[in-house]
N, C-alpha and C positions, 0 to 999 in steps of 0.2 A: 553479489552476482555469482560467486563461487566460494569454495572452501577457503582459499587463500584470503580473499577479501573479507570473508566472515571472521576469520581468525584475527585479521588486522583490526576490524571494527570492534571485536570483543576485547582485544588487548587495550585499545584506546579507551573504551567505555569503562573497563575495569579500574582505570587509574584516573578517571575524569568524573568528578562529582556532577550529578544532575544530567548525565549523558547515558542514554540507553540505546540498544541496537537490536538488530534482527540477524538471523543466520539462515541462509538458504541457497538454493541453486536456481538462478534465473534460466528461463527456457532457452535463451541464446547460448548459454554455456552447458546445456544438457549433454551434448555429445562428449564433452570433456570431463564429465563428472566421474570421479574414480569409483571403483566398485565399493569402496568403504565409505561412500559419502553419507549414508544414513547414520552409520556409527559415529562419524566425525560430527555431524550435526547434533546428534544426541548428546555428545560430550559438551559441545558449545552451549547447548540449551540448558545445561546444568548451572551455567554462570548466572548470577542474579541480575546482571545488567542486560542479558539477552531476553527479550520479552516477546518474540514472535518467530515463527518459522516462515522464511521467505526472504526476499521476494521470489515467489515461485508461481508457476502457472504455465500457460500455453501462449505462443506467439506464432501464428501462421501468416503474419504480414510479411515477414522477411525470411522466416525459416532458416535462421543461422544454424539451427540444429534440426535433425530429422524429426518430423512430427511424431513418429512412433516412439522415438527416444524421449522427446519432450513429455509425452503422455506417461511413459514409464517412470521418469524421474519425478514428475509432478505427483503422480498417484502415490509414490513412496513417501513423499513429503507430507501429503494430506494424511496418510495413515500415521505418520510420526506425530503430527500435530494432534490427531485424535488420541493417540496413546498418551501423550504428555499433557493433554488438555491445555495446549498453548495456542494463542491466536495464530491465524494464517494470514500472511501478508501477500495478497494476490496480484499477479500481472496477467493481463489477457488482451490480445489483439486478434481480431478476426477468427476467434476460436471459441465463441460463446457456447455452442452446442456441446462440443467435446469437454470444455471446462466444466459445464454444469453436470454433465454425465458423470464425471469423476467425483465431483463434490457430492452428488446425490447418492453415490454408493454408500456414503456415510450419513445420509440424512437422518436426523434424530440424534446423532452422536457428535456432530461437528462442533468444534470449539468456536469462539467468536472469529469471524472472518472479515477482513478489510479488503475491499476492491480498490486497490491503489490506482490513482490517476484515472478515475472513471471518465470516459469521453463519449459514451454512447447515449442513446435516446431512451424514451419512456419504456419501450418493450423490454430492453435489456435490464433497465432499472427494476422493473417489476419482477423479472426472473431472479435477480440477485436478492431483492428484498423478500422474496418468498423464502429465502434461506436466512433471513434475519441479518443480512450483511450490513456492515458499516460501509459507507460510500465516501471515498476520498475525492475531493474536487480540487483540481490544480489550475494552472494558468491557461489551460485549454479553454476555460469558460470565458476568458477575455479575448478570444480570437474571433473576430467577425467573419472570417473566411470559413473556418472549420467548426466553430463551436455552436452552431445554431441548434442542433439536436440536443446537445448537453444543456444549453440555456433553457430549452423547453422542459427538460427533465428535472432541473434543479428544484423548482417549487414542489415537486412531488417526492423528494427525498424526506424520509422520516426525520423529524427534528432530533430524535434521540439516537440517530445513526449517521448523522452528517459529520464529516471531518474535512478540514482544510489542509492543503499541502501546496508546496511549490513545484515539486519534481526537479528542483535545482540539480545540476546546472542547465537543465532543459526547460523548454516552455516558458521563456521569458514573456510575461504578459504583453500582448501587442497593444493594449489600450493605455499603456503608460505614457504620460505626457509630462515633460519632453521625453522622447525615446532615449534610453541610456546609450552612451557611446559604446560601452562594453556590452555586447549582445549575449551575455551569460547570465542566466537566472541566478538569483541569490535568495536565501531565506528572508531577507529584509523586505521582500515584496509581498510577503504573506498578507499584510493588512490591505494591500490593494486588491488582492483576490477576495478577501473577506468583504470588502465594500461592494464588489461586483456581485457576489453571491447574495449578500444581504438585500441589495436592490432587487434582484430577481425574485427573492422570497418575500419582499415587502416587509422586512423587519429592520431594526437598527443594527448597525455594525457591532455595537456593544452587546446587544442581546445575542447575536450570532456568535460572538467571541465567547461569551459565557457558556452557551450550549455546546459549542464544538470542543472547548477545553474540558468540560465535564465528560463529554463522550470519549475524548482521547484518554482521560484519566481512568475511566471505566474499562477501556479496552486494554491499555498497557500498564496500568498501575500508576501510582503517584511517583513519577520520576524526579520531581523537585526535591523529594526528601532522600533520594538515593545518594549515599556517600561512598566514595571509593574506599576500599580497604586500606588501612595504613600500612606502608611498606616497612 
């Protein structure tokens, strides 16, 4: 979410085999971003375990940071990802038009982009796929109250651009039976999300797992072979 958290994540990944991370400023923290944030992100990006810039983007749903500052901080991170040719790990809520405008300033030069925790419908999906984006689907797809638009869009996601995620500790899948007593999402529920997505796409869970693992490896590199440096 911010430089401090990115440093902690990078430090953990640097000593933990098979663990990779990202470094960025979340739109909620944009107002608090120090003047040196791009310099600090550039330094973090030099570490082999850091594989993307983000989570970054725009969030007009809550506006914890001023929209103008969100756009400034996001635009700087997009430019950094273009400069370093590193994947962009995106966040966006109620800000599609402005988000696309900033991304399209670099159209033709953009590195791979991942739309993290995509929750929208077919129109937004088409706009992101016009940028060749990877689309991350999380537990929102298991929500019968809010997930209808996403459920309609899921079959239209390109098979070579679909990723699965949990967004833990948020978005505990509502379709879990029995409902866990601890209402905190965990990575272990990823197979449940996979089963839901596979059913919507009319494919087996095994086929979906193979496709999404290949997509994640193409985007982030093969993290399973990453070994922490010996101390």
